[in-house]
C-alpha positions as CSV (number, residue, x, y, z in Angstrom):
1,X,-5.3,16.3,6.9
2,X,-6.8,19.1,4.8
3,X,-8.0,18.5,1.2
4,X,-8.6,21.1,-1.4
5,X,-12.4,21.0,-2.0
6,X,-11.9,22.5,-5.6
7,X,-9.3,19.9,-6.8
8,X,-10.4,17.8,-9.8
9,X,-10.1,14.1,-9.5
10,X,-8.9,11.9,-12.3
11,X,-10.6,8.5,-12.4
12,X,-9.0,7.3,-15.6
13,X,-6.6,5.1,-13.8
14,X,-9.1,3.7,-11.4
15,X,-11.0,0.5,-11.5
16,X,-14.0,-1.0,-9.6
17,X,-15.3,-4.4,-8.6
18,X,-18.6,-5.8,-7.7
19,X,-18.0,-9.2,-6.3
20,X,-16.9,-10.9,-9.5
21,X,-17.3,-14.6,-8.4
22,X,-14.4,-16.9,-8.8
23,X,-12.6,-19.0,-6.1
24,X,-12.6,-17.6,-2.6
25,X,-9.5,-16.9,-0.5
26,X,-8.0,-20.0,1.0
27,X,-6.6,-19.0,4.4
28,X,-3.9,-21.5,5.8
29,X,-2.8,-21.7,9.2
30,X,-4.2,-20.1,12.4
31,X,-7.6,-20.4,13.8
32,X,-10.4,-18.2,15.1
33,X,-10.5,-14.4,14.9
34,X,-6.9,-14.1,16.0
35,X,-5.6,-16.4,13.3
36,X,-7.6,-14.7,10.7
37,X,-6.1,-11.3,11.8
38,X,-2.6,-12.6,11.7
39,X,-3.2,-13.8,8.1
40,X,-4.8,-10.5,7.2
41,X,-1.8,-8.5,8.6
42,X,0.6,-10.9,7.0
43,X,-1.0,-10.0,3.6
44,X,-1.4,-6.3,4.4
45,X,1.0,-3.9,2.8
46,X,1.7,-5.6,-0.4
47,X,2.2,-9.4,-0.1
48,X,1.2,-11.1,-3.3
49,X,-1.5,-13.6,-2.3
50,X,-0.5,-16.3,-4.6
51,X,2.8,-16.4,-2.7
52,X,1.0,-17.4,0.5
53,X,-1.4,-19.9,-1.1
54,X,-4.4,-17.6,-1.3
55,X,-6.5,-17.6,-4.3
56,X,-5.1,-20.5,-6.2
57,X,-3.7,-20.2,-9.7
58,X,-3.3,-16.9,-11.3
59,X,-6.6,-15.7,-12.9
60,X,-7.7,-13.0,-15.3
61,X,-8.6,-9.7,-13.7
62,X,-12.4,-9.2,-13.8
63,X,-13.2,-5.9,-11.9
64,X,-16.8,-6.0,-12.9
65,X,-19.2,-3.3,-14.2
66,X,-19.0,-1.0,-11.1
67,X,-18.6,2.5,-12.3
68,X,-19.3,4.1,-8.9
69,X,-16.0,5.7,-8.5
70,X,-16.1,7.3,-12.0
71,X,-19.7,8.5,-11.4
72,X,-19.2,10.0,-8.0
73,X,-15.6,11.0,-7.4
74,X,-15.2,14.3,-9.1
75,X,-13.6,16.8,-6.6
76,X,-11.6,17.0,-3.5
77,X,-15.0,17.7,-1.6
78,X,-16.0,14.1,-2.7
79,X,-12.8,12.8,-1.3
80,X,-13.6,14.2,2.2
81,X,-17.0,12.4,2.1
82,X,-16.3,9.0,0.9
83,X,-13.3,6.6,1.4
84,X,-13.4,5.4,-2.3
85,X,-13.1,8.9,-3.5
86,X,-10.3,9.4,-1.0
87,X,-8.4,6.6,-2.7
88,X,-8.8,8.4,-6.1
89,X,-7.2,11.5,-4.6
90,X,-4.5,9.4,-3.1
91,X,-3.9,7.8,-6.4
92,X,-3.8,11.1,-8.2
93,X,-1.3,12.6,-5.7
94,X,1.0,9.5,-5.8
95,X,0.9,9.5,-9.6
96,X,1.9,13.2,-9.7
97,X,4.6,12.7,-7.2
98,X,6.3,9.6,-8.6
99,X,6.0,10.7,-12.2
100,X,8.2,13.8,-11.4
101,X,10.9,12.2,-9.3
102,X,14.3,13.0,-11.1
103,X,16.4,10.0,-9.9
104,X,13.6,7.7,-11.0
105,X,13.2,9.5,-14.3
106,X,17.0,9.2,-14.9
107,X,17.2,5.5,-14.1
108,X,14.2,4.8,-16.5
109,X,15.6,7.1,-19.2
110,X,19.0,5.2,-18.8
111,X,17.0,2.0,-19.4
112,X,15.1,3.4,-22.4
113,X,11.9,3.5,-20.5
114,X,9.2,6.2,-19.6
115,X,7.5,6.3,-16.2
116,X,4.5,4.0,-15.8
117,X,2.0,4.1,-12.9
118,X,0.1,1.0,-11.8
119,X,-2.3,0.0,-14.8
120,X,-5.2,0.5,-12.3
121,X,-6.0,1.1,-8.7
122,X,-8.9,-1.2,-8.1
123,X,-11.3,0.1,-5.4
124,X,-14.0,-2.6,-4.8
125,X,-16.3,-4.0,-2.3
126,X,-16.9,-7.7,-1.5
127,X,-14.4,-9.4,-3.8
128,X,-13.0,-9.2,-7.2
129,X,-10.4,-11.1,-9.2
130,X,-6.6,-10.3,-9.8
131,X,-4.2,-12.3,-11.7
132,X,-2.6,-12.9,-8.3
133,X,-6.0,-14.5,-7.1
134,X,-9.1,-13.4,-5.4
135,X,-9.0,-10.0,-3.7
136,X,-11.3,-9.4,-0.6
137,X,-11.2,-7.5,2.6
138,X,-10.1,-10.7,4.3
139,X,-6.8,-10.5,2.2
140,X,-6.4,-6.7,2.7
141,X,-4.8,-4.2,0.2
142,X,-2.1,-5.6,-2.1
143,X,-0.1,-4.9,-5.2
144,X,-0.2,-7.6,-7.9
145,X,2.9,-7.5,-10.1
146,X,1.4,-9.9,-12.6
147,X,-1.2,-7.3,-13.8
148,X,0.5,-4.2,-12.2
149,X,-2.6,-3.3,-10.2
150,X,-3.3,-2.2,-6.8
151,X,-6.5,-3.8,-5.0
152,X,-8.0,-2.2,-2.1
153,X,-11.4,-2.7,-0.3
154,X,-11.9,0.4,1.7
155,X,-13.9,-1.7,4.3
156,X,-10.6,-3.1,5.3
157,X,-9.7,0.1,7.1
158,X,-12.5,-0.7,9.6
159,X,-10.7,-4.0,10.3
160,X,-7.4,-2.3,10.6
161,X,-8.9,0.1,13.3
162,X,-11.1,-2.3,15.2
163,X,-9.0,-5.4,15.2
164,X,-5.3,-4.2,14.5
165,X,-5.4,-1.2,16.9
166,X,-4.6,1.4,14.2
167,X,-6.2,4.9,14.9
168,X,-8.7,6.3,12.6
169,X,-7.1,8.9,10.2
170,X,-7.2,10.0,6.7
171,X,-3.3,10.0,6.4
172,X,-3.2,6.7,8.0
173,X,-5.5,5.2,5.3
174,X,-3.5,7.0,2.5
175,X,-0.3,5.5,4.0
176,X,-1.6,2.1,3.2
177,X,-2.2,3.0,-0.5
178,X,1.1,4.8,-0.6
179,X,2.8,1.7,0.6
180,X,1.3,-0.4,-2.1
181,X,2.2,2.2,-4.7
182,X,5.7,1.9,-3.4
183,X,5.6,-1.8,-4.4
184,X,4.9,-0.8,-7.9
185,X,7.8,1.6,-7.9
186,X,9.9,-1.5,-6.8
187,X,8.5,-3.4,-9.6
188,X,9.6,-0.7,-12.0
189,X,13.1,-0.8,-10.5
190,X,13.0,-4.6,-10.6
191,X,13.5,-4.8,-6.8
192,X,10.2,-6.6,-6.0
193,X,11.4,-10.1,-6.9
194,X,14.1,-10.0,-4.2
195,X,11.1,-10.5,-1.7
196,X,10.2,-14.0,-3.3
197,X,13.8,-15.1,-3.4
198,X,14.4,-14.5,0.4
199,X,10.8,-14.6,1.9
200,X,11.3,-14.8,5.6
201,X,13.5,-13.6,8.5
202,X,14.4,-10.3,10.2
203,X,17.2,-9.7,7.6
204,X,15.4,-11.2,4.6
205,X,14.8,-9.7,1.3
206,X,11.0,-9.7,2.1
207,X,11.5,-7.5,5.1
208,X,13.9,-5.1,3.2
209,X,11.3,-4.9,0.4
210,X,8.5,-4.0,2.8
211,X,10.5,-1.5,4.8
212,X,11.6,0.2,1.4
213,X,7.9,0.5,0.5
214,X,7.3,2.2,3.8
215,X,10.1,4.7,3.1
216,X,8.7,5.4,-0.3
217,X,5.4,6.1,1.4
218,X,7.2,8.6,3.7
219,X,8.7,10.2,0.7
220,X,5.3,10.9,-0.8
221,X,4.0,12.1,2.6
222,X,6.9,14.6,2.6
223,X,5.7,16.0,-0.6
224,X,2.1,15.3,-0.7
225,X,1.1,19.0,-0.1
226,X,2.9,19.9,-3.4
227,X,1.1,17.5,-5.6
228,X,-1.4,18.9,-8.0
229,X,-4.4,18.0,-10.2
230,X,-4.3,18.4,-14.0
231,X,-5.4,22.0,-13.6
232,X,-2.6,22.9,-11.3
233,X,-4.7,22.9,-8.1
234,X,-3.0,21.5,-5.1
235,X,-4.7,18.3,-3.9
236,X,-3.7,18.2,-0.3
237,X,-3.3,21.6,1.4
238,X,-2.1,20.5,5.0
239,X,-0.7,17.6,6.9
240,X,-0.6,18.1,10.6
241,X,1.6,16.6,13.2
242,X,-1.4,14.6,14.5
243,X,-1.9,13.3,10.9
244,X,1.6,12.0,10.9
245,X,1.2,10.4,14.3
246,X,-1.8,8.4,13.1
247,X,0.2,7.2,10.1
248,X,3.1,6.3,12.3
249,X,0.6,4.4,14.5
250,X,-0.7,2.6,11.5
251,X,2.9,1.5,10.6
252,X,3.4,0.3,14.2
253,X,0.3,-1.8,14.2
254,X,1.4,-3.9,11.3
255,X,5.0,-4.6,12.6
256,X,5.7,-8.3,12.7
257,X,6.5,-8.3,16.5
258,X,3.2,-6.5,17.2
259,X,1.3,-9.2,15.1
260,X,3.1,-11.9,16.8
261,X,2.1,-10.4,20.3
262,X,-1.5,-10.2,19.1
263,X,-1.5,-13.8,18.3
264,X,-0.6,-14.7,21.8
265,X,2.9,-16.1,21.0
266,X,6.4,-15.0,21.6
267,X,8.2,-12.7,19.2
268,X,10.2,-14.8,16.7
269,X,12.3,-12.7,14.3
270,X,13.0,-15.7,12.2
271,X,9.3,-15.7,11.0
272,X,9.3,-12.0,10.2
273,X,8.1,-11.0,6.6
274,X,7.5,-7.3,7.0
275,X,9.8,-6.0,9.8
276,X,9.5,-4.9,13.3
277,X,7.0,-2.1,14.5
278,X,10.0,0.1,15.3
279,X,11.6,-0.5,11.9
280,X,8.4,0.3,10.0
281,X,8.1,3.5,11.9
282,X,11.8,4.3,11.3
283,X,11.8,3.7,7.6
284,X,8.5,5.7,7.2
285,X,10.1,8.6,9.0
286,X,13.3,8.2,7.0
287,X,11.2,8.6,3.9
288,X,9.7,11.8,5.3
289,X,13.2,13.1,5.4
290,X,14.8,11.5,2.3
291,X,16.1,13.7,-0.5
292,X,16.3,10.8,-3.1
293,X,15.1,7.3,-3.8
294,X,18.6,6.1,-2.9
295,X,17.9,7.2,0.7
296,X,15.4,4.4,1.0
297,X,17.7,1.5,-0.2
298,X,17.2,-1.0,2.6
299,X,19.6,-3.4,1.0
300,X,22.5,-1.1,1.6
301,X,22.2,-1.2,5.5
302,X,23.5,-4.1,7.6
303,X,20.3,-4.5,9.8
304,X,17.1,-3.0,8.4
305,X,15.4,-3.3,11.7
306,X,17.9,-1.1,13.5
307,X,18.7,2.1,11.8
């Protein structure tokens, strides 16, 4: 993936954390490194930690005094050097894309609302606090609807690659961020609560919500090279077929059936919360070809794992 060195990065919607104390994550079920990996992946791509007993009662967000991102992430060249700055570029690109979606704008206008992005994308190291509980790289990236923030420890990408089998790649890492941003769009549309009402099973609301977020990530990927900074400079200049393959590989690695195989057990669709590897790839690809948000409506298909 090629990034414009001269693009300016806007850190005004970014937050940082520096290990802000509080209760550590409580990981229920599983044991040993495989058990931990399964829990990590179950939380990856947008699960609310408090829904799974992680982090206890909702707590106030305390992202700490860390201003590293604001001090060091100025240009596209910085994004090529450091993952934290890459997340800034990704957030800028996602904000530019989603704030200019005609069908989303119309739906919000009909409801008397203006577009709002996540209140912050919090890039931290160690752990920090969200209103959904403690954020750490053991939990993985997630979107917290209670404070409308995305939390991401970039060290988690090393775990995703070394333990979950995803290939190293810039677009693969931005796919994770784009998926979490997709959960915010679902929150704006009031779709996100459907996951909590029907939390498990191949045909569940939870799976449909996760696959929709994959499709939204694909929509952004389709148009990422058209997104611009505040000065009109393109942020991302090229996405290659190899980049797309890496992103598709990341989607495959977090499919429920792949996770179950890694855990040493059989494939049990009744326990799925995020969808099969094939479905995650299929909806990501569908987003890359979508011409509207409606194309990503997973609740309009009979079987979201077979499209």
